[in-house]
VEXDREN-371939 format. One line per 4 residues: number of its first residue (from 0); for each residue x, y, z of C-alpha. Coordinates in steps of 0.02 Angstrom, whole numbers, always signed. Example, Ala and Ser with C-alpha at 12.3 -4.5 7.8 and 13.67 -1.06 7.14 Angstrom:
0) +615:-225:+390 ~ +684:-53:+357
***
This chain:
0) +1476:+3575:+2683 ~ +1629:+3684:+2695 ~ +1807:+3618:+2733 ~ +1825:+3713:+2897
4) +1716:+3697:+3064 ~ +1706:+3830:+3166 ~ +1622:+3725:+3315 ~ +1662:+3585:+3405
8) +1532:+3474:+3442 ~ +1491:+3354:+3577 ~ +1484:+3160:+3517 ~ +1334:+3079:+3584
12) +1319:+2882:+3643 ~ +1207:+2787:+3574 ~ +1248:+2643:+3653 ~ +1368:+2596:+3802
16) +1426:+2414:+3866 ~ +1505:+2441:+4022 ~ +1514:+2392:+4224 ~ +1642:+2358:+4356
20) +1568:+2174:+4422 ~ +1720:+2157:+4540 ~ +1639:+2291:+4662 ~ +1553:+2214:+4811
24) +1365:+2271:+4825 ~ +1420:+2390:+4689 ~ +1244:+2386:+4592 ~ +1098:+2480:+4670
28) +923:+2517:+4588 ~ +869:+2684:+4621 ~ +698:+2666:+4712 ~ +592:+2790:+4607
32) +670:+2813:+4438 ~ +717:+2629:+4421 ~ +878:+2671:+4353 ~ +1032:+2550:+4401
36) +1192:+2618:+4484 ~ +1330:+2560:+4478 ~ +1552:+2594:+4474 ~ +1651:+2600:+4303
40) +1804:+2639:+4321 ~ +1836:+2808:+4421 ~ +1660:+2858:+4367 ~ +1467:+2833:+4412
44) +1350:+2755:+4273 ~ +1176:+2786:+4286 ~ +1092:+2688:+4171 ~ +908:+2682:+4111
48) +882:+2505:+4025 ~ +672:+2565:+3987 ~ +747:+2719:+3913 ~ +917:+2635:+3820
52) +1024:+2802:+3924 ~ +1161:+2782:+3996 ~ +1262:+2954:+4085 ~ +1394:+2955:+4213
56) +1459:+3062:+4356 ~ +1631:+3100:+4366 ~ +1729:+3172:+4523 ~ +1853:+3020:+4589
60) +2035:+3037:+4539 ~ +2067:+2836:+4541 ~ +1934:+2676:+4519 ~ +1799:+2650:+4630
64) +1786:+2534:+4767 ~ +1639:+2534:+4853 ~ +1451:+2624:+4801 ~ +1288:+2635:+4922
68) +1124:+2733:+4879 ~ +1013:+2801:+5013 ~ +859:+2716:+5041 ~ +769:+2886:+4995
72) +842:+2904:+4809 ~ +916:+3069:+4857 ~ +1099:+3037:+4894 ~ +1232:+2912:+4844
76) +1404:+2889:+4926 ~ +1554:+2817:+4836 ~ +1737:+2781:+4890 ~ +1878:+2736:+4784
80) +2061:+2641:+4794 ~ +2229:+2745:+4785 ~ +2406:+2744:+4748 ~ +2516:+2706:+4921
84) +2542:+2865:+5016 ~ +2388:+2938:+4941 ~ +2211:+2973:+5033 ~ +2084:+2901:+4978
88) +1922:+2994:+4945 ~ +1732:+2981:+5001 ~ +1601:+3078:+4901 ~ +1429:+3126:+4937
92) +1340:+3157:+4776 ~ +1150:+3228:+4747 ~ +1075:+3103:+4651 ~ +936:+3226:+4555
96) +1090:+3367:+4509 ~ +1202:+3260:+4474 ~ +1311:+3344:+4588 ~ +1443:+3320:+4739
100) +1380:+3410:+4888 ~ +1518:+3352:+5009 ~ +1698:+3244:+5026 ~ +1828:+3193:+5130
104) +2026:+3097:+5131 ~ +1999:+3021:+5288 ~ +2044:+2862:+5252 ~ +2233:+2799:+5197
108) +2257:+2725:+5016 ~ +2071:+2641:+5016 ~ +1891:+2630:+5064 ~ +1843:+2452:+5073
112) +1667:+2478:+5097 ~ +1523:+2618:+5128 ~ +1348:+2623:+5178 ~ +1206:+2754:+5233
116) +1125:+2722:+5398 ~ +955:+2720:+5411 ~ +805:+2870:+5387 ~ +983:+2930:+5265
120) +1056:+3001:+5457 ~ +1239:+2965:+5418 ~ +1356:+2893:+5311 ~ +1491:+2749:+5376
124) +1637:+2696:+5288 ~ +1768:+2577:+5310 ~ +1964:+2583:+5260 ~ +2073:+2468:+5178
128) +2184:+2365:+5246 ~ +2318:+2537:+5273 ~ +2158:+2619:+5356 ~ +2079:+2501:+5454
132) +1972:+2635:+5538 ~ +1771:+2693:+5559 ~ +1729:+2847:+5500 ~ +1551:+2916:+5533
136) +1516:+3053:+5416 ~ +1356:+3170:+5486 ~ +1237:+3220:+5335 ~ +1135:+3361:+5429
140) +1312:+3439:+5471 ~ +1381:+3364:+5292 ~ +1561:+3351:+5398 ~ +1631:+3184:+5487
144) +1598:+3191:+5656 ~ +1707:+3025:+5711 ~ +1846:+2923:+5680 ~ +1907:+2734:+5794
148) +1981:+2601:+5736 ~ +1878:+2454:+5668 ~ +1952:+2309:+5745 ~ +2057:+2253:+5894
152) +2231:+2220:+5880 ~ +2191:+2015:+5889 ~ +2058:+2005:+5748 ~ +2072:+2051:+5556
156) +2021:+2183:+5444 ~ +1822:+2240:+5410 ~ +1770:+2182:+5251 ~ +1571:+2239:+5243
160) +1480:+2369:+5317 ~ +1281:+2330:+5363 ~ +1163:+2452:+5413 ~ +1002:+2441:+5534
164) +832:+2468:+5434 ~ +743:+2550:+5586 ~ +886:+2642:+5678 ~ +991:+2757:+5621
168) +1101:+2732:+5726 ~ +1163:+2566:+5745 ~ +1268:+2461:+5599 ~ +1365:+2300:+5595
172) +1574:+2265:+5523 ~ +1608:+2108:+5480 ~ +1784:+2028:+5413 ~ +1941:+1924:+5438
176) +1893:+1861:+5624 ~ +1799:+2021:+5625 ~ +1616:+2025:+5696 ~ +1540:+2199:+5796
180) +1392:+2290:+5828 ~ +1415:+2475:+5850 ~ +1316:+2619:+5900 ~ +1326:+2813:+5839
184) +1317:+2957:+5982 ~ +1299:+3110:+5859 ~ +1294:+3220:+6013 ~ +1438:+3173:+6106
188) +1529:+3136:+5924 ~ +1580:+2945:+5986 ~ +1559:+2750:+5941 ~ +1526:+2633:+6055
192) +1560:+2452:+5992 ~ +1526:+2273:+6058 ~ +1591:+2106:+5998 ~ +1476:+1981:+5950
196) +1525:+1817:+6050 ~ +1540:+1689:+5929 ~ +1584:+1545:+6054 ~ +1739:+1448:+5973
200) +1689:+1461:+5793 ~ +1809:+1582:+5691 ~ +1754:+1633:+5512 ~ +1798:+1758:+5365
204) +1643:+1877:+5337 ~ +1617:+1919:+5118 ~ +1452:+1973:+5156 ~ +1283:+2022:+5270
208) +1119:+2049:+5291 ~ +1007:+2096:+5418 ~ +791:+2051:+5405 ~ +673:+2187:+5407
212) +624:+2176:+5629 ~ +814:+2202:+5638 ~ +813:+2050:+5767 ~ +935:+1926:+5666
216) +1065:+1945:+5537 ~ +1156:+1823:+5417 ~ +1318:+1815:+5362 ~ +1415:+1741:+5206
220) +1580:+1657:+5253 ~ +1732:+1588:+5133 ~ +1697:+1438:+5214 ~ +1545:+1421:+5118
224) +1407:+1415:+5274 ~ +1293:+1569:+5338 ~ +1322:+1614:+5522 ~ +1149:+1678:+5586
228) +1167:+1802:+5752 ~ +1050:+1866:+5857 ~ +1059:+2044:+5878 ~ +991:+2103:+6034
232) +1010:+2290:+6003 ~ +940:+2407:+6136 ~ +987:+2596:+6153 ~ +1143:+2675:+6086
236) +1231:+2689:+6276 ~ +1212:+2510:+6301 ~ +1210:+2445:+6124 ~ +1142:+2291:+6181
240) +998:+2246:+6317 ~ +1071:+2242:+6477 ~ +1105:+2054:+6542 ~ +1132:+1997:+6372
244) +1231:+2003:+6208 ~ +1239:+1992:+6035 ~ +1274:+1802:+5999 ~ +1280:+1641:+5865
248) +1161:+1544:+5842 ~ +1237:+1435:+5715 ~ +1338:+1412:+5548 ~ +1207:+1333:+5428
252) +1235:+1266:+5272 ~ +1113:+1149:+5162 ~ +1036:+979:+5198 ~ +1077:+827:+5074
256) +973:+685:+5137 ~ +1039:+566:+5032 ~ +1206:+567:+5171 ~ +1198:+475:+5343
260) +1196:+603:+5483 ~ +1358:+686:+5505 ~ +1401:+700:+5328 ~ +1236:+775:+5258
264) +1307:+942:+5273 ~ +1349:+1037:+5120 ~ +1459:+1210:+5079 ~ +1443:+1328:+4944
268) +1622:+1305:+4852 ~ +1726:+1467:+4856 ~ +1630:+1538:+5007 ~ +1460:+1643:+5017
272) +1465:+1817:+4911 ~ +1313:+1886:+4919 ~ +1151:+1865:+5031 ~ +969:+1925:+5017
276) +837:+1892:+5178 ~ +664:+1873:+5088 ~ +498:+1838:+5167 ~ +460:+1709:+5274
280) +649:+1671:+5311 ~ +686:+1626:+5139 ~ +888:+1670:+5085 ~ +937:+1717:+4914
284) +1116:+1640:+4921 ~ +1270:+1689:+4786 ~ +1412:+1581:+4805 ~ +1609:+1611:+4737
288) +1595:+1480:+4583 ~ +1410:+1557:+4511 ~ +1286:+1456:+4608 ~ +1132:+1527:+4643
292) +1018:+1446:+4786 ~ +825:+1490:+4866 ~ +842:+1416:+5036 ~ +727:+1408:+5180
296) +773:+1360:+5364 ~ +730:+1174:+5398 ~ +559:+1180:+5536 ~ +548:+947:+5531
300) +716:+970:+5655 ~ +721:+1113:+5815 ~ +880:+1202:+5817 ~ +928:+1154:+5974
304) +942:+962:+5922 ~ +1090:+1015:+5817 ~ +1219:+1033:+5983 ~ +1294:+868:+5972
308) +1316:+869:+5779 ~ +1481:+813:+5733 ~ +1529:+973:+5629 ~ +1560:+1129:+5658
312) +1423:+1155:+5496 ~ +1258:+1106:+5551 ~ +1119:+1066:+5405 ~ +979:+1169:+5466
316) +961:+1245:+5286 ~ +827:+1168:+5144 ~ +875:+1195:+4946 ~ +693:+1234:+4858
320) +783:+1309:+4686 ~ +954:+1309:+4613 ~ +1037:+1394:+4447 ~ +1212:+1448:+4393
324) +1311:+1592:+4310 ~ +1456:+1631:+4253 ~ +1561:+1723:+4371 ~ +1574:+1754:+4580
328) +1447:+1836:+4634 ~ +1451:+2014:+4677 ~ +1285:+2096:+4696 ~ +1101:+2051:+4722
332) +981:+2199:+4672 ~ +773:+2176:+4702 ~ +718:+2264:+4556 ~ +531:+2196:+4603
336) +449:+2085:+4716 ~ +493:+1921:+4617 ~ +628:+2003:+4494 ~ +830:+2005:+4552
340) +973:+2073:+4451 ~ +1131:+1979:+4487 ~ +1289:+2058:+4459 ~ +1451:+1938:+4422
344) +1633:+1974:+4439 ~ +1640:+1942:+4249 ~ +1549:+2097:+4204 ~ +1394:+2037:+4176
348) +1196:+2072:+4250 ~ +1085:+1934:+4239 ~ +897:+1943:+4285 ~ +805:+1802:+4394
352) +634:+1811:+4417 ~ +627:+1676:+4577 ~ +441:+1648:+4548 ~ +459:+1549:+4389
356) +648:+1509:+4440 ~ +695:+1595:+4264 ~ +865:+1655:+4219 ~ +887:+1778:+4093
360) +1078:+1862:+4048 ~ +1033:+2055:+4031 ~ +1202:+2133:+4007 ~ +1380:+2101:+3961
364) +1546:+2171:+3919 ~ +1725:+2123:+3944 ~ +1811:+2088:+4094 ~ +1954:+2194:+4048
368) +2055:+2269:+3915 ~ +1979:+2271:+3757 ~ +2122:+2246:+3621 ~ +2048:+2263:+3456
372) +1877:+2327:+3358 ~ +1812:+2268:+3174 ~ +1673:+2290:+3061 ~ +1657:+2163:+2909
376) +1677:+2225:+2744 ~ +1527:+2344:+2692 ~ +1409:+2284:+2835 ~ +1369:+2371:+2993
380) +1247:+2251:+3089 ~ +1372:+2175:+3180 ~ +1553:+2210:+3262 ~ +1690:+2091:+3321
384) +1800:+2133:+3496 ~ +1963:+2046:+3566 ~ +1965:+2051:+3733 ~ +2058:+1919:+3857
388) +2032:+1734:+3844 ~ +1886:+1782:+3707 ~ +1812:+1870:+3557 ~ +1655:+1938:+3570
392) +1510:+1965:+3420 ~ +1404:+2105:+3456 ~ +1235:+2181:+3359 ~ +1243:+2375:+3332
396) +1054:+2388:+3297 ~ +976:+2262:+3443 ~ +1139:+2315:+3580 ~ +1196:+2160:+3646
400) +1328:+2018:+3619 ~ +1268:+1899:+3506 ~ +1410:+1760:+3494 ~ +1565:+1747:+3615
404) +1709:+1616:+3580 ~ +1824:+1572:+3718 ~ +2014:+1526:+3717 ~ +2056:+1506:+3920
408) +2202:+1567:+3989 ~ +2249:+1661:+3820 ~ +2223:+1836:+3763 ~ +2147:+1891:+3573
412) +2280:+2035:+3519 ~ +2183:+2085:+3358 ~ +2026:+1995:+3261 ~ +1979:+2023:+3071
416) +1835:+1981:+2976 ~ +1859:+1892:+2776 ~ +1800:+2024:+2663 ~ +1677:+1887:+2607
420) +1617:+1875:+2787 ~ +1657:+1685:+2791 ~ +1746:+1684:+2942 ~ +1834:+1778:+3087
424) +2044:+1767:+3096 ~ +2118:+1827:+3234 ~ +2281:+1801:+3329 ~ +2335:+1760:+3507
428) +2473:+1801:+3638 ~ +2504:+1599:+3644 ~ +2583:+1617:+3453 ~ +2423:+1526:+3367
432) +2324:+1610:+3235 ~ +2147:+1548:+3248 ~ +1994:+1561:+3118 ~ +1823:+1529:+3162
436) +1652:+1526:+3091 ~ +1546:+1673:+3110 ~ +1417:+1588:+3168 ~ +1422:+1435:+3257
440) +1601:+1500:+3315 ~ +1666:+1334:+3270 ~ +1864:+1325:+3228 ~ +1929:+1295:+3059
444) +2091:+1323:+3051 ~ +2228:+1329:+3182 ~ +2407:+1395:+3152 ~ +2521:+1341:+3299
448) +2685:+1435:+3350 ~ +2652:+1586:+3205 ~ +2758:+1695:+3304 ~ +2883:+1639:+3440
452) +2830:+1784:+3566 ~ +2656:+1784:+3540 ~ +2551:+1877:+3396 ~ +2517:+2038:+3426
456) +2453:+2124:+3252 ~ +2351:+2058:+3110 ~ +2276:+2116:+2935 ~ +2172:+1995:+2797
460) +2167:+2029:+2607 ~ +2034:+2080:+2511 ~ +2036:+1910:+2430 ~ +2040:+1813:+2600
464) +2198:+1689:+2528 ~ +2340:+1819:+2605 ~ +2345:+1858:+2810 ~ +2506:+1969:+2871
468) +2522:+1959:+3049 ~ +2649:+2041:+3163 ~ +2741:+1974:+3325 ~ +2812:+2011:+3490
472) +2984:+1990:+3441 ~ +2965:+2110:+3284 ~ +2932:+2002:+3143 ~ +2811:+2033:+3020
476) +2747:+1866:+2931 ~ +2663:+1829:+2774 ~ +2542:+1661:+2764 ~ +2412:+1601:+2644
480) +2279:+1532:+2639 ~ +2223:+1375:+2542 ~ +2077:+1264:+2585 ~ +2159:+1118:+2678
484) +2316:+1198:+2713 ~ +2398:+1359:+2772 ~ +2586:+1415:+2700 ~ +2682:+1530:+2766
488) +2757:+1635:+2609 ~ +2896:+1750:+2685 ~ +2956:+1834:+2826 ~ +2999:+2027:+2855
492) +3115:+2067:+2983 ~ +3174:+2258:+3009 ~ +3102:+2302:+3178 ~ +3165:+2300:+3351
496) +3012:+2310:+3452 ~ +2828:+2230:+3454 ~ +2712:+2260:+3312 ~ +2569:+2360:+3354
500) +2473:+2375:+3210 ~ +2448:+2317:+3031 ~ +2377:+2363:+2883 ~ +2342:+2332:+2684
504) +2312:+2447:+2552 ~ +2151:+2418:+2428 ~ +2261:+2333:+2321 ~ +2327:+2201:+2413
508) +2524:+2248:+2348 ~ +2583:+2340:+2534 ~ +2573:+2314:+2691 ~ +2630:+2457:+2836
512) +2672:+2401:+2997 ~ +2700:+2503:+3162 ~ +2823:+2488:+3278 ~ +2866:+2536:+3478
516) +3048:+2546:+3403 ~ +2987:+2722:+3317 ~ +2968:+2676:+3152 ~ +2841:+2615:+3022
520) +2868:+2512:+2891 ~ +2796:+2489:+2709 ~ +2817:+2321:+2619 ~ +2802:+2281:+2467
524) +2700:+2066:+2475 ~ +2704:+2047:+2316 ~ +2902:+2052:+2305 ~ +2939:+2027:+2475
528) +3035:+2181:+2512 ~ +3022:+2348:+2628 ~ +2987:+2514:+2529 ~ +2991:+2652:+2614
532) +3018:+2671:+2819 ~ +2970:+2807:+2923 ~ +3031:+2857:+3093 ~ +3013:+2989:+3236
536) +3040:+3024:+3397 ~ +2874:+2913:+3474 ~ +2817:+2740:+3513 ~ +2682:+2716:+3354
540) +2552:+2636:+3419 ~ +2436:+2663:+3255 ~ +2458:+2665:+3049 ~ +2317:+2675:+2935
544) +2296:+2698:+2746 ~ +2220:+2843:+2680 ~ +2068:+2731:+2562 ~ +2155:+2792:+2393
548) +2315:+2718:+2475 ~ +2421:+2874:+2415 ~ +2439:+2924:+2599 ~ +2477:+2845:+2786
552) +2435:+2931:+2946 ~ +2492:+2872:+3116 ~ +2482:+2901:+3299 ~ +2586:+2887:+3454
556) +2659:+2886:+3605 ~ +2707:+3098:+3611 ~ +2510:+3139:+3558 ~ +2542:+3166:+3392
560) +2444:+3140:+3235 ~ +2546:+3131:+3072 ~ +2521:+3119:+2892 ~ +2645:+3029:+2786
564) +2667:+3005:+2578 ~ +2686:+2853:+2533 ~ +2774:+2847:+2380 ~ +2950:+2931:+2471
568) +2888:+2929:+2641 ~ +2894:+3100:+2666 ~ +2807:+3199:+2798 ~ +2646:+3300:+2759
572) +2578:+3364:+2913 ~ +2612:+3335:+3089 ~ +2429:+3394:+3224 ~ +2455:+3391:+3408
576) +2306:+3284:+3476 ~ +2353:+3254:+3687 ~ +2495:+3385:+3767 ~ +2504:+3244:+3904
580) +2464:+3091:+3852 ~ +2481:+2961:+3702 ~ +2378:+2942:+3550 ~ +2299:+2738:+3594
584) +2196:+2710:+3409 ~ +2150:+2812:+3248 ~ +2019:+2735:+3131 ~ +1983:+2837:+2976
588) +1827:+2834:+2870 ~ +1797:+2756:+2704 ~ +1796:+2912:+2604 ~ +1938:+2985:+2690
592) +1850:+3114:+2750 ~ +1836:+3113:+2935 ~ +1953:+2986:+3079 ~ +1929:+2958:+3244
596) +2075:+2968:+3375 ~ +2062:+2910:+3548 ~ +2191:+2913:+3694 ~ +2237:+2889:+3878
600) +2179:+3063:+3921 ~ +1998:+2959:+3884 ~ +1937:+3074:+3762 ~ +1870:+3018:+3586
604) +1911:+3138:+3439 ~ +1841:+3169:+3261 ~ +1940:+3251:+3151 ~ +1922:+3315:+2983
608) +2057:+3247:+2866 ~ +2066:+3401:+2748 ~ +2084:+3539:+2863 ~ +2162:+3440:+3040
612) +2030:+3520:+3143 ~ +1923:+3437:+3294 ~ +1748:+3442:+3238 ~ +1681:+3326:+3401
616) +1731:+3254:+3565 ~ +1661:+3122:+3663 ~ +1711:+3099:+3843 ~ +1615:+2964:+3906
620) +1752:+2817:+3950 ~ +1811:+2813:+4126 ~ +1987:+2741:+4063 ~ +2121:+2769:+3951
624) +2031:+2719:+3771 ~ +2146:+2599:+3659 ~ +2029:+2534:+3514 ~ +1920:+2611:+3388
628) +1833:+2562:+3218 ~ +1727:+2666:+3099 ~ +1579:+2586:+3035 ~ +1545:+2546:+2831
632) +1415:+2652:+2821 ~ +1504:+2791:+2921 ~ +1354:+2853:+3044 ~ +1450:+2788:+3182
636) +1600:+2717:+3256 ~ +1641:+2613:+3414 ~ +1774:+2634:+3540 ~ +1841:+2509:+3709
640) +1939:+2555:+3848 ~ +2061:+2460:+3965 ~ +1933:+2431:+4089 ~ +1823:+2325:+3986
644) +1677:+2454:+3920 ~ +1632:+2502:+3740 ~ +1524:+2642:+3680 ~ +1431:+2640:+3514
648) +1439:+2857:+3475 ~ +1344:+2931:+3353 ~ +1432:+3020:+3196 ~ +1327:+3204:+3164
652) +1255:+3213:+2986 ~ +1360:+3344:+2921 ~ +1504:+3244:+2966 ~ +1442:+3075:+2882
656) +1572:+3115:+2718 ~ +1542:+3159:+2539 ~ +1431:+3090:+2476 ~ +1318:+3049:+2639
660) +1310:+2825:+2651 ~ +1116:+2787:+2628 ~ +1081:+2684:+2784 ~ +1138:+2517:+2829
664) +1179:+2389:+2708 ~ +1099:+2214:+2715 ~ +1151:+2068:+2640 ~ +1084:+1899:+2615
668) +1148:+1735:+2550 ~ +1058:+1652:+2400 ~ +954:+1485:+2462 ~ +1045:+1322:+2410
672) +978:+1151:+2447 ~ +1068:+1039:+2536 ~ +1124:+945:+2373 ~ +1242:+1095:+2322
676) +1386:+1088:+2338 ~ +1487:+1241:+2455 ~ +1566:+1303:+2296 ~ +1435:+1345:+2225
680) +1358:+1486:+2332 ~ +1435:+1660:+2285 ~ +1516:+1757:+2435 ~ +1515:+1932:+2419
684) +1720:+1959:+2352 ~ +1711:+1818:+2212 ~ +1937:+1780:+2254 ~ +1903:+1620:+2125
688) +1961:+1510:+2267 ~ +1850:+1521:+2409 ~ +1874:+1418:+2591 ~ +1763:+1296:+2610
692) +1642:+1326:+2770 ~ +1540:+1228:+2866 ~ +1373:+1239:+2810 ~ +1391:+1412:+2697
696) +1408:+1533:+2867 ~ +1407:+1715:+2825 ~ +1426:+1854:+2961 ~ +1287:+1946:+2878
700) +1161:+1791:+2927 ~ +1228:+1806:+3133 ~ +1081:+1927:+3177 ~ +954:+1791:+3084
704) +1021:+1641:+3181 ~ +1020:+1707:+3347 ~ +867:+1751:+3436 ~ +849:+1916:+3520
708) +889:+1929:+3707 ~ +1014:+1780:+3669 ~ +1208:+1724:+3678 ~ +1302:+1578:+3589
712) +1450:+1562:+3696 ~ +1559:+1429:+3633 ~ +1739:+1356:+3688 ~ +1878:+1336:+3587
716) +1964:+1158:+3595 ~ +2156:+1156:+3646 ~ +2259:+1175:+3454 ~ +2424:+1084:+3523
720) +2515:+962:+3417 ~ +2499:+784:+3476 ~ +2657:+695:+3511 ~ +2604:+543:+3432
724) +2557:+543:+3261 ~ +2384:+455:+3235 ~ +2287:+425:+3089 ~ +2234:+586:+3065
728) +2285:+656:+2882 ~ +2290:+846:+2949 ~ +2401:+776:+3085 ~ +2576:+805:+3000
732) +2552:+988:+2952 ~ +2455:+1027:+3100 ~ +2299:+1085:+3048 ~ +2125:+1060:+3115
736) +1975:+1108:+2999 ~ +1838:+1054:+3100 ~ +1813:+1043:+3307 ~ +1789:+865:+3313
740) +1940:+822:+3227 ~ +2039:+945:+3371
***
């Protein structure tokens, strides 16, 4: 293989973890191919879970706010949210060609909801709070035909739109004190509207569904009940039948037979967020607190008997089955007759069989930005990511999440594995350093008040006895880790801004700290002194040692990549990675032949270290990429973005490095009996003073300990020091050696 590469290859993703579950009804399934269609950032994702493939369709300039698929599966429609003062685009796509066929920008700022009418005749879109209009787009002429205000002056904004199943010129809009039935006059380019009579009831409607015969409509409300209306649809000129109108039949809750009449009506917590009308009058209901219930209308009591019921909500629904998921329900997708996909605002997709009532977690991803990605030493089977309120361990082979460690209300800024694989060390924005076991996720120890303004960076020495942390206040602190005690060795002060990254050389003698103040400092952690400082007119985002430790490579907000000499801090080479955006993170492989960079331009680039040339580019992310990590086997790397998505990329064989690495190395612990002391179990790196961990847990045993398609979620206990001194011997030093003692 030559030193220079004339051709820049396209990097191919091996697996993609990502979905935007906050888009209402933002998950669809294609009726022919069975692919799942969803929104992710400013792109539309099309995933085939059977073939384990995924692709994206790009065209929007900002975050997608609504999405719909035509019944025939030929077209897709999507709307976006934009900055104040700008227009919100509505784009019509051809599904087979994955191309845009039409668009309009008649909405202001944002598009609230969108839908196809029956027979793919029209596309109806509703504007957001700053727009408040209904626009009908004709699919035959490929142009908008009419626009009118969605609501009256005395009612609120429309939040959702739902078409009728059999008539292509009727649709229903619902929202804040808003419920209207519309008819489209295509030839006259007009819209006729009729308000649905709600009697004395006032509701905020979040979702709507219409039965197959277009006779009744069911709407989920913010008060936690189900409103049923009769449509009475007629011709387009009169909207409803002469002498009648669309009106409410009642607001229904679930019946609780254990309570007396008048108090036997239960409502759903945080409102009804998703609905689906099943055969036989049954309803599948998703609530804002994650409850999922299968209900049916009661037949033992006539509906007319509830006219004298003391409450505004009638107990007319009987609960058949119920279950619970994490987060607010945002979408119901019927995959098969008995199988449903359930999407939540925590970016998770569940599979529910309504016949056997078996719930299964299918897809997960971070809810917000992925701050850090890391691999264990010499083990590519798993990797860890840090984000909002959690640390997640993923399998690169199974392409699934294995372990989740939750610390509510705080963000994990950085996570690292110890080189022997016996613990997961993490730093959080509450200023606490936490270490966990790699299989059960239990808390080993916690160091409170490590940084007074929160931790932002972390590096772990190869011995496991020394960790270095960086804080938002600009200090670098070195900690000594003993089995039952953690001591502060020294505080290094030179930076005037937040520390963005830390990296220790392979000899454990030096650490380089990158800071947003435009400087990178090389520290001697043996003598606790500064050795070298390099400066540039940029905000350094990441710094990393060359594997031999003679050079360092940095990246920053100016889009430049700079090589530095460790001995005297001299600048060796300067590369331009992006002219318009920042380079947020970089990672170098173990041979030092290639490295990767990610930036705010949504691109992932693979570089030749010696020639400084780009040899591969990937463009699958839908938002700014802020984290990356090279696998120890050098055949893949992982990147994370601000929308919570993760992508595992395959490295072309020509760019694996010299010599080409073998397959993924597998490790196994020696078999020990229950009587064997834990200090006798050998680790990968024999430091002489190994930390004692619960039952000899090691990261290489996580795959064997976790069943396929299963996830272990662990909640970390609070680490605050108690006011009163107890009998706990660790109370004075604030050490938490076990979760039961926290």
